[in-house]
N, C-alpha and C positions, 0 to 999 in steps of 0.2 A: 568484488562487486557482484551482487546478485543479478544475473542476466536472463535467466529463464526460470519458469515455474511450471510444474505439472501436478495436478491434483486428481486423485481417483477416489470415487465413492464419498464425496462430501456434498451434503444437501442434494440439490438437483443436478449436481455435476458428476455424472458417472465416470467421465474421463475427459479432462480438458485438453489433452494433448499438450505439447510443449508450447507455452505462451512466452514470446519474447518480451522482455521488459526493456523498453527503449527509453531514451531521454523523456519522451512524451508518449504515453500509452493511454488510449481511450477504450473504455468498455461501454458499449451501447447496446440497446435492445429493449424489449418491452419490460414492464414491471414483473417482478417475481420470476425473472429468467435466469438468475444466478450470478448477475454482475457483482452484487454486494458480497456473494459467497467467496469470491476470489480475495477480496479485501479482508474478509473475516478470517480466512485461513492464515493469511500473513499476520494478522493481529493476534490470532491464537498462538502462533509460534513466538511472536514478540513477547506476549505475556508469560509464555512458558519459560523463556530465559530470564524474565524478570522475577519469577516466582522463587521464593525461598524453600518451597517444598521440594526436597530432593527425592522423595519417594514416588512421585507421580510423573510419568514421562510426558504428559500433555496437560495443559491447564486451559480448559474450555471456558471457565468463568472467572473473570477478574476485572481489573480496571479498564482494559481496552475493549473487551467484548464479552458478552454473556450468551453462551450457546446452549445451555442446558446440559443434559446427560448425553452419553454417546448415541443412544438410539434417536435422539432429537436431531442430531446433525449428520447422521450417516445416510447415504443414499437409500431411498425406499424405506427408511426407518427400520432397516433390517440389521439387528445387532450382530448377526453372523458375518456380515461383510467386513472386510479389512479396509482401513483407511490408509491410503498411500500418498506420500508427499515427496516430490523430487525437486531439489533446488540445484541450480547450475550457476557456477561462479566463473569469474574471469579476472585475473590480475591482482586482486586485492589481498590475497592470502599468501603472498610470497614470504619466505622461500618454500613454503609447504606445497604450493602449486595445486591446491585443491580445485578439482573441476566440478564435482557434483557430490551431493549428499542425498541418500534415499532413506526414508523411514517408513516402516510398516507398523501399524498399530492394530490391535484387536481388543475385544471386550470380554470380560469375565462377567457373565450375567448373574452369577451367584454372589460375587463380592461387589458387583457394580463398579469395578475398577477398569481403567484403560491400561493396557499393557503394551510395551514396546516389544514387538515380535522380532524385528530385525532392523539394524541400521547398517548402511554401507557407505563408505567414503572412497571416492575415486580420485586419483591424480590425473594431471593433464595428459598423460601418456597411456591412459587406460589402466593404470595400476589401482588395485584395491588396497588402499592403505590399511583399512580396518573394517572388519565385518563382525558385528556383535549380534547374536541371535539366541533365542530361547527355545528349547525343545522340552516337551513334557516327558518326564521319566517317573512314572508312578505318582507319588504325592508331591514330588519336588520338581523344580525347574532347573535345568542344566543350562548354563551359559558358556559359550565358547567364543573365542576371538581368533579370527584367521587373518593372516597377512599373506597376500599374494602379489606377485609381480607378473604382469602380462598374462594374467589368467592362470598362472601356475602357482600352487600353494608353496609358500616359502617357509612359513612357520605356523604352528597352531599352539595356542595356549588354552588349557582347559583340563578339568573344570575350573572355573574362575569364581572368585568372590567379586561380583561385578556390581557397581552402582551405575545404573544407566538412567538415573532420575531425570536428567535434563535432555534425554534422548541423544546425547552425544558423548557423555563421559563414561569411561570404562577404567576402573582403578582396582587396586589390590589384586594384581595378577599373580598366579602361582604357575610358573612356567613348566610346561611339559617337555619342551625342547627349545633350547636357546643357543644353538651353536652359532647362528649367523647374526642374530640381533640380540643385544642385551635387554633384559627386562626394563632397565632404566630408559633405554632409547625408545622402546615401545610406548611406555607410559608418557614420556615427554612428547612423542609424536602425536598421540591421541589428544593429549591435553592442549597442544598447540592448535590442532584442528578444531577441537571443541571451542576454544576461546575465539578462534577466527570466525566460526559460524555465529557464535554469540554476539561478537562485535558487529557483524553484518546485520543481524536481526535487530540490534539495538539502534540501528540507524533508520528504522521504519517509524514513521509518524503518520497520524491519521486526523483528518478534519471531517467530521460528519456533516450531514445535510441540514440538521436542525441546530442552529447556533443560538447561543444565549442571547436573551434580550439585553440590550445595553443598560448600564446603570448610570444614574446621574452623578455618582461619585464612587471612587474606589479607595481602598485602604493600601497604604504603602507597606509592603511585606518585607522589603530588604533582601529578597531572594532573587536569584537569577533563574528564571524558568527555563526548562529544557525546550518547551514548545508552547504554542498558543492554547493547547488543550483540545480534546476531541470535539468540543462544542464552541471553541473559540473563547472560552471563559477566561483565559489568561492573556488575551490580546492586549488589553490596557496595561497589564503588568509587564509584558514584554516591552512595550513602548516606553514605559517609565524607566525600566532598567536600561534600555538603549539610549536614553537621554542623559544618563548619569556621567558618561565620559564623552569628551569632545569628539574622539575618533569615531565611536559607535554612533553618536548622535548625528554626525554629518553623514555617515554611511546609511543608517537606517531611515532617518527622517527624510533624507533627500529622495530615497526611492519611494517611500510611502507617499510623500507629497506629490511627486511626479505622477504616480499612478492615480491618486485621488483626482488630480487635474485631468488625466486622460479619461477617467470615467465620468467627468463632469460633476463630481460629488462635492468637492471642496477645493479651495485654493491651497490650503495647508491644514495640517493637524497641529494642535497645540496642547500641551499638558500643563495645567496650572494647579499649584498647591493651594488648598483652601485655608488661608490664614496660616497659623502656626500648628495646625492639626496634622494628623497623619493621613488626612484625606486629600485626594486630588481629583480633578475632573478632566475629561477629554473634550476638547473643543474643536469644531470644524469651522473654518472661515468660509462662509457662503459665497459661491462664485458670482452671484448676482448682487446681493446687498452689501457684500464685503464685511458683514457683521460676523463675529465669532459666536456660534451657538453651541450649546451642549450636544454631545453625541446623540442623546435621546431625542433631540428635536430636529435632527438632520435627515430624518427619513429612515425607514426600516431597512431598505436596500443597502444604504451606506454602512450600517452596522454589520450586515451580513457579508459584504464583500471585503471589509477591512481585515478580518482574520486570514483570508486567503492571501492578501497582499503581504501582510506582516509575516506569516509563516513562510512564504516563498523566499523572502530575503533574510529571514532570521535563522532558518535551519542550516545546520553545518554542512560543509562541503561533503559530498558523497551520500547525502541523505536520500531516502526513498520516501516520497510524500504520497500518501493515499488520500485523495480528495473526492468526496461523494457529493454529487450534484451542486457544484459551486455556483451554478447559474440561478439558484432559487432566489426569487424576489427581485431579479434584475430584468429590465426591459430589453428588447432585442438588440438595440444599439450597444447597451452595456454588456450584453452577452458576447457580442462580437469583440469588444474591447478585452473581455476576459480571455478570449482566445489568444490575443496578443500578449497578455500578461503571462499566461502559461508557457508560451514559447520563450519569452525572455527568462523566466525562472529556470526552464530546462537548459538554456544555453549558458547559464551562469553558475559557477561554483560546483560543477559536476553534480548538480542535483537532478534527480529524476522524479517523474510524476506518473502515477496511475490514477486516471480521472474517470469516474463513472458519471456519465452525462446523458441528458435527453435533448440537448440543445444542438440544432442544426447550425445555429449562428456561431457557436464556438468552433465547430468543425470547419465551417466555411471560412472563418478568419485564418485558421491554421493552414488550410489549403492555399489561401492567398499568399501566406508567408512562404510556403514552399515555392510557389511561382516567383516570388520576389527574392528567393535564395537567402532568406533569413534563417531557414532551417531546412535540412535535407530530408528528402522523403524517407531515407533509411533511418532517420532519427525519430520517426513517427510510426506508431502502430495503432490500428483501429480494429477492434474485435467485436463482431456482432454476435449476440447471444440469442439463439432461437430455441425456445422451449419445446419439448416434445415428450411423448410417453416413455421413451427410452432414455430420458435425460436430456439436458440442454446440449444442443450442438453449437459449437463455437467456430466461427469462420472469420478469417482475417479479411478485411476490406482493403485491397491494395490500391495504392496511389501511383500515378506516373510521375515523371520528373517535374511536371508543372502543377502537381497537386490535384489533378483530376482523378475521379474514381475510375478504376479500370474494370470493375465488375460490381454488380449490386446483388447481394444476397436477397432472397425473398423476404420481404417485410422490412427491409432496411430503409427507414425514413420515407416510407411510401405514402404516408398520410396526406402530405401536401399534394402529391400527384393525384391521389384518389379524390380528394376534395375538389381539385381543379376539374377533373373529368365530370364529377357529379354536378358541379356548378354549371359547366357547359351544357350538360344534358337538361338541367332545369331551365336554362335560358332558351335552349332550342325548343323545349316543350311549350313554354309560354309564347314564343314566337309563332309556333304552329297554330296555337289557339287564337292568335291575334290579340293577345293582351300584353 
């Protein structure tokens, strides 16, 4: 399980420090402060392991995210800077017991290619299982792989014919010295580590802030979607698939309908086939009139929150869900209910969420649930992003045992307080004038 993340020199993030990824992690702060950048880095790693291009160690432009060229997403747009990513794990990669993976990337301005300069894998007792790095020797690059235990070199293999295309694989070793470990063991070890990291990153899913406009009808695809899509475009398809078997129908629709009622959106959702065609429609039963209306007629907010509900209970156990501004198009009461939904998703099926939000109502409901002991304060992380000329500074906003803020970073949701002060001054001024 991915438990921590550190990013250096990515967009406006000169150094994030180590960010804990807890069951429920919130990223808050002003616009353009770097909150989305954290999500984009994880998505870039996700699409890198999805890519079939084994020659490039990093894939900045594909189906999950499009970041442009290296200078576009490097801090200060300085192509001489190195991009560094550190991932920290716990428990899920046994028996390898991988604790962390570090990757250093740089840029060849002549060829416009991103290069993996070094990768390092550490075990849970400080062992460096494998370190692959490239050093320039004339016109060629020399790659070496070092195994160390407790900081002491155990073996070195090099020069190597190394394929590090996915930033974790190292194959075709030519051993220089192999008295203590066989070449087969080394290759098997690195392959296991690589596949473990790949499996972790393939558990990352993303739902963006701008979701698809609902359709009056949908086409039956016969496929089982992996997720609802980055814009929620596969939400209806997921629901249709979930209703094809009795077990999944009871599990999925029960949760969806319960939360539609909690939000006050509908009494239940129904999926109806249109005659004998391959088309079907999504219907919501209106809580007031009790009439079944098409999703397109149920209000825009309903279609925007539905993907969040469905993804939360459809994603597999162990998934890391990245959700950007889920509160869009929801009124304050519904935003508070959204906080309850996020808590329940985080508490079920070992799913974790990283949520970028501007909603005080969402956080307020989570604080209430901490006081109600529905979720522990150690299961919630709130990071405030404060932009500055030297890069965005990230500060954790800590909570006490009953969900109260223990400290307020400068600028943290201070707009309401400032408006209240300005309002009081305006009233005082009018009173002084006798108006």
